[in-house]
N, C-alpha and C positions, 0 to 999 in steps of 0.2 A: 384951909384954902377957901377963899370966897367962892361963892357959887357964880357961875357964868351967867351971862345975861339971859334972863327969861328961862333959864334952864335949871335943872336940878343940880345936885351936888356931883362934882367930878369924882369918879372912882379913883382910888389909889392904885399905885403900880402893883402892889401885892395882890389886890383883888382882881386886877386885870390879868395878871399872870395865872391866877387860879382859875379864871374863867376860860382862859385859853387852853388849859390842859384838857386832854381828851378823857372821855369817860372810860373807866376800866372795862376791858374785854372780858367776857365770860370764860371761865377756865375750860381748856380743851378736854374732850372726853377721852379717856384711856381705853383702848381696845385690848381685851385679854388675849394673850397669845394662845393660839390653838396648838395642842400637843401633836407631834408628828404621828402619822398613822403607820403602825408597824405592819410590814408585809407578813402574810401568813407563812409560817415555817412548817416544814414536814415533820410530823411526829415520827418517832422511831418505828412504831408498828404500823404506820399508815402506808397504803399502797401508792405507787407512783401515779402522777396525774394521768399519764397516758393510759394506764390500766383502768382507772376509775371512770374517766370520761368515755372511753370507747367501749368499756364493758368487756374487754378481752385481755387475757394475760398471755405472757410468752410461753407458758407451758401448755401442751395439748390437752384438750379436754378428755375425760375418760371415755366418752363415746367415740372419739376419733381413734384412740388407742385400741379399743375393741374392734373397730372396723379394720384397722391395719392388721391386727392379728388374724382376723377372720379371712381377709383377702390373702395374707401370706400362707395360711393353711390351705386355702383353695388352690392357689397356684402351685404349691408344693405337691399336692395330691395329683393335680393334672400333669405335672412334669414327670412324676414317678410312673404314672400310667402310660405316658407317651414313650418313655424309655423302655418300658416293658413291651409295648407294642412294637417298637423298633427291633427288640431282641428276637422276634420271630423271623426276621429276615436274615439272621446270621445263625445258621444251624450249628449245633455243638459237634465239632469234628474231633474224634478221638485219634490221636497220633500214636499208633502202636509201634513198638520197636521192630527193627528188622528181624526176620526169622531165617533168612538164608545167609550163611556165613561160609567163607573160605578159610579152612584151618591148616592148609599146607599139604605136604606130600605124605604118603604112608610111611616112607622111610624116616620121617621126622619123629616118629613115635616108637618107644621101646615096648617090649612085651609087658603087659600088665595094665594097670589103671593110671591114666594121666589126668591130672586135675588142672591143667593149664587154662582151660576155657570154662571152668566151673563158675567163676564170678561174672565173666563177660557174657557167656551164652547159656549158662546153666546146663552144661553137658559134661559128662566124663567120656573121654576117648579111651576105649578098651581095645587092646590088641591081643587077641588070642588066636594065633595061627591055626588054621589058615584064614581067619576072619578078623576084620576090624569093624567095630560098630560103636555107636554113640548112645550112652544111656542118658535119658532126660532126668535131671536131678530133681525129682519130685516124688516124695513118698506117696504111695497109693492109698495110705490110710486117710490122712487129712491134709495132704499137700505141703508138708514141711520139706525143707531141704536136708537130706541126710548128710552125714559126714563119712568120709573115707578113713578107715582105721587100718593103716598098713600093718601095725603090729598084730592086729587080730585078723587081718586079711578079710575084711568084710565092711559093708556099709552099715552105719548105725544111725537111726533117726533120733535126734535129741528130744523130740516132743513126747513120744509114747513108747520108744524102745523097739520099734520094728527093725529087724535085721535082714540084710540081703547079702548074697554071695557076690564075689567079684564080677559076676555076669549080671547082677541085678535081680537074682531070683530070691524071693522072700522065703525065709525059713524060721523066723521067730517074730514074736510080737503080734500086734493086731492087724498088720497089713494082710490083705486077702489075695493079693496077686503081685507079680513081679513089677518092677519099674518099667516104664515104657522106653522104647528106643526110637531115636530120631532118624529121619530119612537121610541116607548118605549115598553119594555117587561120586564118580570121578569125572572132571570136566575134560575138555580137549587137551589141556596141558598136563593132565595126570594129577591134578590137585583134588583134594577131598572137599566136597561141597556138602554142608549140613543144612537141612531144613527142619527147624523145630516146630513148624506148624503142621507137619505130617508125622504122626506118631504111629508106632506099631505096638500092639498090646498082646498080652497073653492072659486071658481070664482063667487062670489055672484052677482056682477054687470052684468055679461054676462049671468046670469041665468044658470050657470054651476052646476055640481053635487057637493054636499057637502061631501067631503071625511073625515070630522072630525069624522064621525061615523064608519069609516072602522077599521077593526082589526089592531092593531099596532099604531093607532092614540092616544090611551089612554089605561090605565089599571084600573081595578076596585079595589077600596079600601074599 
């Protein structure tokens, strides 16, 4: 193609197209992916966070346990002493059994030794006309309760072998005196009233007085 007037050569279409193309852009920078941050996990032997941060555990400290034991012992000691103090306001009362007993009429008993009230009142009712009296069932040796032996017609102590006649007079064994006799009397209705707290004795071995003939040691039948 001829040159234009006064001008230089006209560029071709291919060169124009190449001129119009944009310059290539620089390649984009690639950013490396950041790996995810793992949260801390509790190890098997590690303490809970609440314990490590606060510095306190759910279990009581040894010092607290000692204080509890000491205070428990102190309060227990004070409580026992307080109860002992209160005990002084309640005196020990001994309730002794009744000693006065109504055993019926003289006609209720046959001649000889009657053991009806041996277990209940610890007495034998002995009817030897013209008298009726009550022997207190206690051996004068060491206080055992003798047995009545009808076949042998005597009282025999099972402890050390003291023997007594049907009237309670000792004649064998270590006993030194007869068995005591309880106080007897007739009430207004004619019944026999026995009082085992009032006893009549005969210190035969010591040559003492015989109180078996005193009023109250027997009744006439």
